[in-house]
KOLFIBA-378076 format. One record per atom (N, C-alpha, C, O): x negated, y, z. Coordinates in steps of 0.2 Angstrom, whole numbers, padded with zeros to 4 digits, always signed. Each point is the difference from the previous one (the first is absolute). Layout:
! residues N
XYZ/...
This chain:
! residues 311
-0497+0458+0422/+0001+0011-0006/-0001+0002+0006/+0002-0002+0005/-0005+0009-0006/+0003+0004+0006/+0004+0004-0004/+0000+0000-0007/+0004+0005+0010/+0006+0007-0004/-0003+0003+0008/+0000-0003+0006/-0002+0010-0008/+0000+0006+0005/+0007+0004-0002/+0004+0000-0005/-0002+0003+0014/+0007+0004-0005/-0003+0008+0005/-0002+0001+0006/+0004+0003-0013/-0002+0005+0003/+0008+0006+0000/+0000+0005-0003/+0003-0006+0007/+0007+0006+0001/-0002+0010-0002/+0004+0004-0002/-0011-0004+0004/+0000+0006-0001/-0006+0004-0003/-0004+0005+0001/+0004-0010-0005/-0008+0003-0007/-0003+0006+0001/+0004+0005+0001/-0011-0003+0000/+0000+0006-0004/-0005+0002-0004/-0003-0005-0002/+0001+0009+0000/-0007+0002-0004/-0003+0003+0004/+0003+0006+0002/-0010-0006+0002/-0005+0003+0006/-0003+0003-0006/-0002-0003-0005/+0001+0010+0006/-0006+0008-0003/-0004-0001+0007/+0004+0000+0005/-0011-0002-0004/-0003+0000+0004/-0006+0005-0003/-0003-0001-0005/+0005+0008+0011/-0005+0005-0003/-0005+0000+0005/+0000-0002+0006/-0004+0005-0008/-0009+0000+0003/-0003+0009+0000/-0002+0003-0005/+0003-0002+0012/-0002+0009+0001/-0005-0002+0003/+0000-0005+0003/-0006+0012-0003/-0006+0000+0004/+0001+0002+0008/-0004-0001+0004/+0011+0005-0003/+0003+0003+0004/+0006+0000+0000/+0003-0001-0005/+0002+0003+0012/+0006+0000+0000/+0003+0007+0003/+0000+0002+0006/+0002+0002-0012/+0001+0006+0006/+0007+0002+0000/+0003+0002-0005/+0001-0002+0010/+0004-0003+0002/+0007+0006+0002/+0001+0003+0005/+0003-0002-0012/+0003+0006-0002/-0003+0005-0005/+0002+0006-0001/-0007-0007-0001/-0004+0002-0006/-0003-0002-0006/-0004-0005+0000/+0004+0006-0003/-0004-0005-0008/-0005-0005+0000/-0004+0001+0005/+0002-0006-0007/-0002-0007+0002/-0003+0001-0009/+0003+0005-0003/-0009-0008+0000/-0002-0001-0006/-0002-0008-0001/-0005-0003+0002/+0010+0001-0004/+0001-0010-0003/-0010+0000+0000/-0003+0006-0001/+0001-0012+0003/-0007-0001-0006/+0003-0007-0004/-0004-0003-0004/+0010-0001+0006/+0004-0002-0005/+0003-0005+0002/+0000-0003+0005/+0005+0002-0010/+0008-0003+0002/+0000-0010-0002/+0003-0001-0005/-0004-0004+0010/+0000-0005-0003/+0010-0002-0001/+0004+0002+0004/-0002-0005-0009/+0006-0002+0002/+0001-0006-0003/-0003-0001-0006/+0009-0005+0011/+0000-0007-0003/+0005-0002+0005/+0000+0001+0006/+0003-0007-0010/+0008-0003+0005/-0003-0001+0003/-0006-0002+0001/+0012+0004+0005/+0000-0002+0006/+0007+0001+0004/+0005+0003-0003/-0004-0006+0010/+0002-0004+0002/+0000-0006+0004/-0001-0005-0004/+0001+0002+0011/-0005-0004+0001/+0001-0007-0006/-0005-0003-0002/+0011+0002+0001/+0001-0006-0002/-0004-0002-0008/-0002-0006-0002/+0003+0012-0003/-0005+0004-0005/-0008-0004+0001/-0003-0004-0003/+0003+0009+0009/-0009-0001+0003/-0002-0008+0001/-0006-0002+0000/+0011-0001+0002/+0000-0008+0000/-0001-0002-0005/-0005-0004+0000/+0011+0005-0005/+0000-0004-0007/-0009+0003-0001/-0004-0005+0000/+0000+0011-0001/-0003+0000-0002/-0008-0002+0001/-0004-0001-0005/+0002-0002+0012/-0004-0001+0003/+0001-0010+0000/-0004-0003+0003/+0008+0002-0006/+0001-0007+0000/+0000-0002-0007/+0000-0006-0001/-0001+0010-0006/-0002+0003-0007/-0008+0000+0002/-0004-0004-0002/+0003+0008+0005/-0006+0003+0003/-0005-0008+0002/-0006+0000+0000/+0010-0006+0002/-0003-0006+0003/+0003-0008-0005/+0002-0005+0002/-0002+0008-0006/+0005-0002-0006/+0005-0006+0002/+0001-0005-0004/+0003+0007+0009/+0004-0003+0002/+0010+0004-0005/+0002+0005+0000/+0000-0010-0005/+0005-0001-0004/+0007+0004+0006/+0002-0004+0004/+0001+0012-0005/+0004+0001+0003/+0006+0005-0002/-0002+0006-0001/+0007-0007+0001/+0004+0002-0002/+0004+0007+0007/+0001-0002+0005/+0001+0011-0007/-0001+0003+0003/+0009+0005-0002/+0001+0004-0003/+0001-0007+0006/+0009+0000+0002/+0002+0008+0006/-0001+0002+0005/+0004-0001-0010/+0006+0007+0005/+0002+0007-0003/+0002-0002-0006/-0002+0005+0006/+0003+0006-0003/-0007+0005-0001/-0006+0000+0002/+0012+0005-0009/-0005+0004-0005/+0004+0002-0001/+0005-0003+0001/-0006+0011-0004/+0003+0003-0006/-0004+0009-0001/-0005+0002+0003/+0009+0000-0007/-0003+0006-0004/-0008-0001-0003/-0003-0006+0000/+0001+0012-0001/-0008+0001-0001/-0003-0005+0003/+0000-0006-0002/-0002+0010+0010/-0003-0006+0002/+0000-0008+0002/-0006-0003+0000/+0009+0002+0001/+0003-0008-0004/-0001-0002-0003/-0001-0006+0000/+0002+0010-0005/-0004-0006-0006/-0007+0002-0001/-0005-0003-0003/+0005+0008+0005/-0009+0000-0001/-0005-0006+0007/-0006-0002-0001/+0008+0001+0003/+0004-0006+0007/-0002-0008-0004/-0005-0003+0001/+0011+0004-0005/+0001-0006-0005/-0007+0000-0006/-0002-0005-0001/-0001+0010-0002/-0002-0001-0003/-0008-0003+0002/-0004-0004-0003/+0002+0009+0010/-0004-0001+0002/+0000-0008+0003/-0006-0004+0000/+0010+0002+0001/-0003-0009+0005/+0001-0003-0012/-0003-0004-0002/+0006+0007+0000/+0001-0006-0006/-0010+0000-0003/-0003-0005-0002/+0000+0012+0005/-0005+0000-0003/-0007-0004+0002/-0005-0001-0003/+0008+0000+0010/-0006-0005+0005/+0005-0007+0000/+0000-0005+0004/+0005+0005-0011/+0000-0009-0001/+0006-0003+0007/+0000-0006+0001/+0005+0013+0003/+0001-0002+0007/+0008-0002-0004/+0002+0005-0003/+0002-0010+0003/+0005-0002+0000/+0006+0004+0003/-0001+0000+0006/+0005+0002-0007/+0007+0004+0003/+0005+0000-0002/+0000+0000-0007/+0005+0002+0011/+0008+0000-0001/+0003+0002+0003/+0005-0003+0002/-0006+0009-0001/+0004+0006+0000/+0008+0003-0001/+0003+0002-0005/+0001-0002+0012/+0005+0005-0003/-0001+0006+0001/-0003+0002+0005/+0006+0001-0013/-0001+0007+0001/+0008+0005+0001/+0006+0001-0003/-0010+0001+0007/+0007+0005+0003/+0001+0009-0002/-0002+0002-0006/+0005+0001+0010/+0003+0004-0003/-0003+0009+0002/+0001+0006-0002/-0004-0010+0007/-0007+0004+0003/-0006+0000-0002/-0004-0005-0002/+0001+0012+0004/-0009+0000-0001/-0003-0002+0004/+0001+0002+0006/-0006-0009-0007/-0006+0000+0004/-0004+0001+0004/-0005-0001-0002/+0005+0003+0007/+0001+0006+0003/-0012-0001-0002/-0003-0004-0003/+0000+0009+0007/-0008+0002-0004/-0002+0000+0005/+0003+0005+0001/-0008-0006+0007/-0002-0001+0004/-0008+0005-0001/-0006-0003-0003/+0006+0010+0005/-0008+0004+0003/-0005-0003+0005/+0000+0001+0006/-0006-0004-0009/-0005-0001+0008/-0005+0004-0002/-0002-0001-0006/-0001+0006+0010/-0004+0004+0000/-0005+0000+0005/+0000+0002+0005/-0008-0007-0008/-0006-0001+0004/-0005+0006+0000/-0003+0001-0005/+0004+0002+0012/-0005+0004+0000/-0005-0001+0006/-0001-0005+0003/-0001+0010-0001/-0004-0004+0009/+0004+0000+0003/-0002-0003+0005/+0008+0006-0004/+0004-0003+0008/+0005-0008-0002/+0004-0003+0003/-0007+0002-0010/+0002-0009+0000/+0005+0001-0006/+0000+0005-0004/+0004-0010+0004/+0006+0000-0003/+0004+0003+0002/+0001+0001+0005/+0003+0004-0012/+0006+0003+0005/+0006-0004-0005/-0001-0002-0005/+0005+0002+0007/+0006-0004-0004/+0008+0004-0001/+0004+0002+0004/-0004-0001-0011/+0008+0003+0000/+0004-0005-0006/-0001+0000-0006/+0005-0004+0010/+0003-0005-0003/+0008+0004-0001/+0001+0006+0002/+0003-0008-0005/+0003+0000-0002/+0006-0003-0001/-0003-0005-0002/+0012+0004+0003/+0004-0003+0002/+0000-0007-0005/-0001-0005+0002/+0004+0007-0007/+0002-0004-0004/+0005+0003-0004/+0003+0005+0003/-0001-0009-0010/+0008+0001+0000/+0004-0003+0004/-0003-0003+0004/+0011+0002-0006/+0003+0001+0005/+0004-0008-0002/+0006+0002-0001/-0005-0008+0001/+0002-0007-0003/+0007+0001+0001/+0004+0002+0005/-0001-0005-0015/+0005-0001+0004/+0003-0006+0001/-0005-0004-0002/+0010+0000+0003/+0004-0005+0006/+0000-0006-0008/-0002-0006+0000/+0004+0009-0008/+0000-0003-0004/-0009-0003-0002/-0002-0006-0002/-0002+0011+0003/-0008-0002-0002/-0004-0005+0006/-0006-0003-0001/+0010+0004+0007/-0002-0006+0006/-0001-0005-0004/-0004-0003-0002/+0014+0002+0001/+0002-0006-0001/-0004-0004-0009/-0001-0005-0002/+0000+0011+0000/-0004-0004-0004/-0008-0002-0002/-0003-0002-0005/+0001+0004+0012/-0006-0004+0004/+0001-0005+0004/-0002-0006-0002/+0005+0006+0006/+0003-0009+0004/+0000-0003-0005/-0003-0005+0000/+0006+0005-0006/+0005-0004-0006/-0010+0000-0004/+0000-0005-0003/-0003+0007+0002/-0006+0000-0002/-0007-0006+0004/-0003-0004-0002/+0004+0005+0009/-0005+0000+0004/+0003-0009+0001/-0003-0006+0000/+0011+0008+0000/+0004-0009+0000/-0003-0004-0007/-0001-0006+0000/-0001+0010-0005/-0002-0007-0005/-0010-0001-0002/-0004-0003-0004/+0004+0006+0011/-0007+0001+0001/-0003-0008+0005/-0005-0003-0001/+0011+0003+0006/-0001+0000+0006/-0001-0011-0001/+0004-0003+0004/-0007+0000-0007/-0003-0008-0001/-0003+0000+0007/-0004+0004+0002/+0006-0011+0002/-0003-0003+0004/-0009+0002+0001/-0003+0002-0006/+0000-0003+0010/-0007+0003-0001/-0003+0007-0001/-0006+0002+0002/+0010+0001-0006/-0002+0006-0002/-0002+0006+0006/+0000-0002+0005/-0001+0006-0006/-0006+0003+0007/+0003+0008-0003/-0002+0002-0006/+0006+0001+0010/+0001+0006-0002/-0001+0007+0008/+0003+0001+0005/-0008+0003-0011/-0003+0004+0007/+0007+0005+0000/+0004+0000-0004/-0004+0003+0009/+0007+0005+0000/-0005+0006+0006/-0002-0001+0005/+0001+0008-0010/-0004+0002+0004/+0003+0009-0001/+0003+0002-0005/-0004+0002+0010/+0001+0008-0001/+0005+0002+0004/+0002-0002+0006/-0001+0006-0009/+0007+0005+0005/+0007-0001-0006/+0000-0005-0003/+0003+0008+0003/+0006+0000-0002/+0005+0007-0003/+0002+0004+0003/-0003-0005-0010/+0004+0007-0001/+0005+0001+0003/+0000-0003+0006/+0007+0007-0007/+0005+0003+0003/+0006-0002-0005/-0001+0000-0006/+0007-0003+0010/+0005-0005-0001/-0004-0008+0001/+0000-0003-0006/-0001+0001+0008/-0006-0007+0001/+0001+0000+0009/-0003+0003+0004/+0009-0008-0004/+0002-0002+0008/-0008-0001+0003/-0005-0003-0004/+0003+0004+0012/-0005-0003+0000/+0000-0005+0002/-0006-0001+0001/+0009-0006+0000/-0001-0006+0001/-0001-0003-0009/-0002-0006+0001/+0003+0008-0006/-0002-0002-0005/-0005-0005+0000/+0002-0006-0001/-0007+0007+0003/-0005-0005+0001/+0003-0007+0003/+0000-0005-0003/+0004+0007+0010/+0001-0006+0003/+0005-0003-0006/-0003-0006-0001/+0010+0008-0003/+0002-0003-0005/-0004-0004-0003/+0001-0006-0001/-0005+0010-0002/-0006-0004-0006/-0002-0007+0002/+0001-0005-0004/-0004+0007+0010/-0005-0005+0004/+0006-0006-0001/+0000-0005-0003/+0006+0008+0008/+0006-0006-0001/+0001-0004-0006/+0000-0006+0001/+0000+0006-0005/+0001+0001-0008/-0006-0008+0000/+0001-0006+0000/-0006+0011-0001/-0007-0004-0004/+0000-0007+0004/+0000-0005-0003/+0001+0006+0011/+0000-0007+0002/+0003-0004-0001/-0001-0005-0001/+0009+0008+0000/+0006-0005-0002/-0003-0004-0006/+0001-0006-0001/-0006+0009-0003/-0001-0001-0007/-0009-0004+0001/-0004+0000-0005/+0003-0003+0011/-0007-0004+0000/-0009+0005-0003/-0005-0002-0003/+0009+0009+0005/-0005+0006+0001/-0004+0001+0007/+0002+0001+0006/-0008+0000-0010/-0004+0006+0009/-0001+0006-0003/+0001+0003-0005/-0002-0002+0013/+0000+0010-0001/-0005+0001+0003/-0002-0004+0005/-0002+0011-0008/-0004+0005+0004/+0003+0006+0001/+0002+0004-0004/-0002-0003+0011/+0003+0010+0000/-0004+0001+0002/-0004-0005+0003/+0003+0012-0004/-0005+0006+0002/+0003+0006-0002/-0001+0002-0006/+0005+0002+0011/+0006+0005-0001/-0004+0002+0010/-0004-0003+0004/+0010+0009-0005/-0002+0004+0008/+0010+0001+0003/+0005-0001-0003/-0009+0004+0009/+0007+0002+0004/+0004-0005+0000/-0002-0006+0000/+0009+0008+0001/+0007-0002+0001/-0001-0008-0008/-0001-0006+0001/+0002+0008-0006/-0002-0004-0005/-0003-0004+0003/+0004-0005+0000/-0010+0003+0003/-0005-0008+0001/+0004-0003+0004/+0001-0006+0001/+0002+0011+0003/+0002-0004+0008/+0008-0003-0002/+0002-0005+0003/+0001+0009-0007/+0006-0004-0003/-0003-0007-0006/+0002-0006-0002/-0008+0010-0002/+0001-0008-0003/-0003-0005+0003/+0001-0006-0003/-0005+0006+0008/-0002-0007+0003/+0001-0002+0002/-0003-0003+0004/+0013+0005-0003/+0006-0005+0002/+0000-0006-0004/+0002-0006+0001/-0005+0008-0006/+0000-0006-0005/-0002-0005-0002/+0003-0004-0003/-0011+0006+0008/-0005-0006+0002/-0005-0002-0008/-0002-0005-0003/+0000+0013+0003/-0004-0002-0006/-0005-0002+0004/-0002+0001+0006/-0002-0007-0012/-0004-0004+0002/-0008+0006+0001/-0001+0000+0006/-0002+0005-0009/-0003+0002+0001/+0000+0011+0000/+0003+0003-0005/-0007-0001+0011/+0002+0005+0001/-0009+0005-0001/-0006-0001+0002/+0007+0004-0003/-0005+0003+0002/+0000+0010+0001/-0001+0004-0004/+0003-0006+0010/+0003+0008+0004/-0011+0004+0000/-0006-0002+0000/+0009+0009-0001/-0007+0004+0001/+0000+0001+0007/+0006+0000+0003/-0010+0000+0000/+0001+0003+0009/+0005+0005+0004/+0001-0001+0006/+0001+0008-0010/+0007+0003+0000/+0005-0003-0001/+0004+0000+0005/-0004-0004-0009/+0004-0005-0001/+0004-0006+0006/+0006-0001+0002/-0013-0001+0001/+0002-0003+0005/+0001+0004+0004/+0006+0000+0001/-0008+0004+0004/-0001+0004+0004/+0010+0003+0001/+0004+0001+0005/-0004+0000-0013/+0011+0003+0000/+0002-0010+0002/+0004-0001+0004/-0006-0002-0006/+0005-0007+0001/-0001-0002+0007/+0004-0004+0003/-0010+0007+0000/-0001-0004+0008/+0003+0004+0005/+0002-0001+0005/+0000+0011-0009/+0002+0003+0006/-0007+0005+0006/+0000+0003+0005/-0004-0005-0010/-0006+0001+0004/-0007+0008-0005/-0003-0001-0005/+0004+0006+0010/-0007+0003-0002/-0009+0000+0002/-0004-0001+0004/+0006+0004-0012/-0011-0002-0001/-0003+0002+0010/-0002+0006-0002/+0002-0006+0005/-0004+0002+0006/-0003-0005+0003/+0001-0002+0006/-0006-0002-0010/-0002-0006+0001/-0010+0002+0003/-0004+0001-0005/+0002+0000+0011/-0003+0005+0001/-0010-0004-0004/-0005+0002+0000/+0007-0007-0002/-0008-0002-0002/+0004-0004-0010/+0006+0000-0001/-0011-0003-0004/+0001-0003-0005/+0000-0007+0001/+0002-0003-0004/-0004+0002+0009/+0002-0008+0003/+0004+0000+0002/+0004-0005-0002/+0002+0009+0007/+0005+0000+0002/+0007-0001-0006/+0004-0005+0001/-0005+0010-0007/+0005-0002-0004/+0000-0006-0002/+0006-0003-0001/-0014+0001-0001/+0000-0005-0006/+0005-0005+0004/+0003-0004-0003/-0003+0005+0011/-0004-0008+0003/+0011-0002-0002/+0003-0006-0001/+0001+0015+0003/+0007+0000+0000/+0001+0000-0005/+0006+0000+0000/-0007+0001-0007/+0002-0003-0010/-0001-0007+0000/+0001-0003-0005/-0005-0001+0011/-0003-0006-0003/+0010-0003+0005/+0004-0004-0002/-0004+0005+0006/+0007-0001+0007/+0004+0001-0005/+0002-0005-0002/-0001+0009+0001/+0007+0002-0007/+0001-0004-0007/+0004-0002-0003/-0011+0002+0003/-0001-0003-0007/+0005-0009+0001/+0005-0002-0003/-0010-0002+0009/+0004-0005+0001/+0007+0000+0000/+0002-0005-0003/+0002+0010+0007/+0008+0001+0003/+0002+0003-0004/+0005+0003+0001/-0008-0003-0008/+0006+0002-0008/-0001-0009-0003/+0004-0002-0005/-0008-0003+0007/+0001-0006-0005/+0005-0004+0005/+0000-0006-0001/+0004+0010+0007/+0005-0004+0005/+0008+0003-0006/+0006-0002+0001/-0007+0007-0005/+0006+0003-0003/+0001-0003-0007/+0003+0002-0005/-0007-0009+0006/-0002-0003-0009/-0005+0002-0002/-0004-0005+0001/+0001+0009-0003/-0007-0001-0004/-0007-0004+0001/-0004-0001+0004/+0005+0000-0011/-0008-0007+0000/-0007+0005+0002/-0005-0002+0002/+0007+0008-0003/-0007+0004-0005/+0000+0005+0005/+0006+0000+0003/-0010+0006-0002/+0005+0005+0005/-0010+0003-0003/-0004-0005-0001/+0001+0013+0000/-0004+0001-0003/+0002+0009+0003/+0005+0004-0001/-0009-0004+0004/+0002+0007+0003/-0007+0005-0001/-0006+0000+0003/+0008+0005-0007/-0007+0003-0003/-0001+0007+0004/+0004+0005-0001/-0012-0004+0006/+0001+0005+0003/-0004+0005-0001/-0003+0002+0005/+0002+0000-0013/-0006+0005+0001/-0008-0001-0002/-0003-0004-0004/+0002+0010+0009/-0008-0002+0002/-0002-0007+0004/-0005-0004+0001/+0011+0005+0001/-0002-0005+0007/+0000-0009-0005/-0001-0005+0003/+0002+0007-0009/+0002-0008-0005/+0008-0003+0000/+0005+0003-0002/-0006-0011+0005/+0007-0002+0001/+0000-0008+0004/-0003-0005+0002/+0007+0006-0002/+0003-0008+0006/+0003+0000-0005/+0004+0004-0004/-0006-0012+0004/+0007-0006-0004/+0002-0008+0006/-0003+0000+0005/+0009-0004-0006/+0001-0003+0002/+0005-0005-0004/+0006+0001-0002/-0009-0009+0002/+0006-0002-0002/+0002-0005+0005/+0001-0005-0003/+0000+0004+0010/+0001-0003+0003/-0005-0005+0007/+0001-0001+0006/-0006-0002-0014/-0004-0005+0004/-0006+0006-0001/-0006+0000+0003/+0008+0003-0005/-0009+0006+0000/+0001+0007+0001/+0005+0003-0002/-0010+0001+0006/+0004+0007+0001/-0006+0003+0001/-0004-0001+0005/+0004+0007-0013/-0010+0004+0000/+0001+0006-0001/+0005+0002-0003/-0010+0003+0006/-0003+0003-0002/-0004+0000-0003/-0004-0004+0001/+0002+0011-0008/-0003+0001-0006/-0001+0007+0000/+0004+0005+0000/-0011-0006+0001/-0001+0007+0003/+0002+0003-0007/+0003-0003-0003/-0005+0010+0001/-0002+0005-0007/-0004-0003-0003/-0005-0002+0004/+0003+0001-0010/-0007+0002-0003/-0002+0006-0002/+0004+0004-0001/-0010-0003+0001/-0005+0005+0000/+0001+0006-0009/-0004+0000-0005/+0007+0001+0004/+0001+0001-0009/+0003+0009+0001/+0003+0003+0004/-0006-0002-0011/+0001+0008-0001/+0006-0001+0000/+0003-0004-0003/+0000+0010+0007/+0005-0001-0003/+0005+0008-0005/+0001+0006+0002/+0001-0008-0009/+0003+0005-0003/+0006+0002+0003/+0001+0006+0000/+0004-0011+0002/+0007+0003-0001/+0002-0006+0005/-0001-0006-0001/+0005+0008+0007/+0003-0008+0003/+0006-0001-0004/+0002-0005+0000/+0001+0009-0002/+0007-0002-0002/+0000-0004-0003/-0003+0001-0006/+0007-0006+0006/+0000-0006-0004/-0003-0005+0003/+0002-0006-0003/-0005+0005+0007/-0002-0005+0003/+0001-0005+0003/-0004-0004+0001/+0013+0004+0005/+0003-0001+0001/+0003-0006-0003/+0000-0006+0001/+0003+0010-0006/+0003-0004-0008/-0004-0007-0001/+0001-0006+0000/-0008+0010-0001/-0006-0004-0004/+0001-0007+0004/+0001-0005-0003/-0003+0006+0010/+0002-0005+0005/+0004-0005+0000/-0001-0005+0003/+0008+0008-0005/+0006-0004+0001/-0001-0005-0008/+0003-0005+0000/-0007+0009-0005/+0001-0005-0007/-0004-0004+0002/+0001-0006-0003/-0009+0005+0008/-0004-0003+0000/+0004-0005+0005/-0002-0006-0001/+0007+0006+0005/+0003-0005+0005/+0003-0003-0003/+0000-0006+0001/+0006+0010-0010/+0004-0006-0004/-0002-0004-0004/+0003-0004-0003/-0013+0006+0002/-0003-0005-0007/-0001-0006+0004/+0001-0006-0001/-0006+0011+0010/+0000-0008+0003/+0005-0004+0000/+0000-0003-0005/+0005+0002+0008/+0009-0002+0003/-0001-0005-0007/-0001-0005-0001/+0003+0011-0004/+0003-0004-0007/-0004-0004-0004/+0002-0003-0005/-0010+0001+0007/-0007-0004-0001/-0003-0007+0006/-0005-0004+0000/+0013+0004+0005/-0003-0006+0004/-0008+0002+0005/-0003-0005+0002/+0001+0013-0001/-0005+0000+0000/+0001-0003+0010/+0005+0000+0002/-0012-0001+0001/-0001+0000+0009/+0001+0006+0000/-0002+0005-0003/+0006-0006+0010/-0001+0008+0006/-0003+0004-0006/+0001+0003-0006/-0008-0006+0013/-0006+0007-0003/-0003+0002-0007/-0004+0005+0000/+0008-0009-0005/-0002+0002-0005/+0001+0007-0003/-0003+0005-0002/+0012-0006+0007/+0007+0007-0003/-0006+0006+0003/-0002+0005-0003/-0001-0008+0011/-0001+0005+0005/-0005+0004-0007/+0001+0005-0003/-0007-0010+0002/-0007+0003-0005/+0003+0004-0006/-0003+0006+0000/+0007-0007-0004/+0005+0001-0006/+0002+0008+0003/-0002+0005-0003/+0008-0004+0009/+0003+0005+0004/-0008+0005-0003/-0002+0004-0004/+0001-0007+0011/-0005+0007+0002/-0007+0001-0007/-0004+0005-0001/+0005-0009+0000/-0008+0002-0009/+0006+0005-0005/-0001+0006-0002/+0008-0009+0002/+0002+0003-0007/+0003+0007+0002/+0000+0003-0006/+0001-0001+0010/+0002+0005+0006/-0004+0005+0001/+0001+0006-0002/-0009-0008+0004/-0004+0005-0002/-0001+0000-0009/-0001+0005-0003/+0001-0009+0002/-0002+0002-0010/+0006+0006+0000/-0001+0003-0005/+0005-0002+0009/+0007+0005-0002/-0004+0007+0001/-0002+0004-0005/+0000-0003+0012/-0003+0004+0002/-0004+0004-0005/+0001+0005-0003/-0007-0009+0002/-0007+0002-0006/+0003+0004-0007/-0004+0002-0004/+0015-0003+0003/+0001+0003-0008/+0003+0009+0002/+0001+0003+0005/-0002-0001-0011/+0003+0003+0002/+0006+0003-0002/+0001+0000-0006/+0004+0003+0010/+0009+0001-0004/+0001-0007+0005/-0002+0000+0006/+0006-0005-0009/+0005-0005+0001/-0003-0006-0004/+0003-0005-0002/-0008+0007+0001/-0001-0007-0005/-0004-0002+0003/-0004+0002+0004/+0006-0012-0006/+0000-0004+0003/-0010-0003+0000/-0004+0002-0005/+0002-0006+0010/-0006+0000-0001/-0003-0005-0008/+0004-0003-0004/-0012+0004+0003/+0001-0004-0007/-0001-0009+0003/+0001-0001+0005/-0004-0005-0009/-0001-0005+0002/-0005-0003+0002/-0001-0006+0002/-0002+0012-0005/-0010-0003+0003/+0000+0006+0005/-0006+0001+0001/+0009+0005+0002/-0001+0001+0007/+0001-0004+0004/-0004-0003+0004/+0013+0000-0005/+0000-0006+0005/-0005-0007-0001/-0001-0004+0005/-0001+0003-0009/-0004-0005+0001/-0008+0001+0004/-0003-0004+0003/+0003+0010-0005/-0007+0003+0003/+0001-0001+0008/-0003-0004+0004/+0011+0009-0002/+0002+0002+0007/-0001-0009+0004/-0003-0001+0005/+0005-0003-0008/+0003-0007+0000/-0007-0003+0003/-0001-0004+0005/-0006+0007-0009/-0005-0003+0001/-0004+0002+0009/-0003-0002+0005/+0006+0008-0007/-0004+0007+0003/+0005-0002+0010/-0002+0001+0006/+0008-0005-0009/+0002-0003+0008/-0001-0005+0000/+0000-0001+0006/-0003-0006-0009/-0001-0005+0002/+0005-0004+0003/+0006-0001-0001/-0009-0003+0006/+0008-0005+0003/+0004+0003+0005/-0003+0006+0000/+0008-0004+0004/+0003+0004+0003/+0001-0006+0007/+0004+0001+0005/
């Protein structure tokens, strides 16, 4: 069974404008509203892949209830801790300048609410269950929370896929999660490197070497998403670069979460390394073809897998 954890979920509002006038009035062409947050995006994509999963985390207020209701409509199981604060609402504006995001900080989590969550996680921590820990932390949650959770899950025989950023990622890696999916920005941060590569080939080669280096920290599988340059994958036996697929892009938001979901799907299904890579590239490309933060459809995933062919 796969469980996703979203400590700072959000209702995502994606607004579309023909132009963007800084300091002026902008007329929206439309507004798409989705239940969001990295772990919830993973849950939605797993559901599109017909993979049973349960969403865990914190929700509160009207927006929190909106998330719960949307997951129910999608037939995704959930068991959230209801907090006293209000779940955040994030605004994403798609214009000729690309995607501009305005993310709220989220509610402040009380010590008693955090304790409830840890007790709930222990309830589901059965041997061989896979936990996907994704996203940022709300106020009141310590930076080492993922490390704490991973250590507890490992004691109970669970596997962990970690997808977060900054010091939260660095500290979480100390607990040696089995699967990691940083993006380029996060990889640069981990290795204290600036993006001053002269060529894309140099960047890709560096990313491949650093991905292999992360295996020395205990990971069994590392995927580094590189945006328009595709992604790098390694399991220690094989390391490869997969170029981005040639697709019409409607919204890149959520593509990284879709890749995380595809990796979780592949790992839990005991797929071969190269099949996981195929799914990761096809599913993340499919997410770019949808509006807002919606997951790709099963039909689109199948078409993209056929288009991709063997990796």
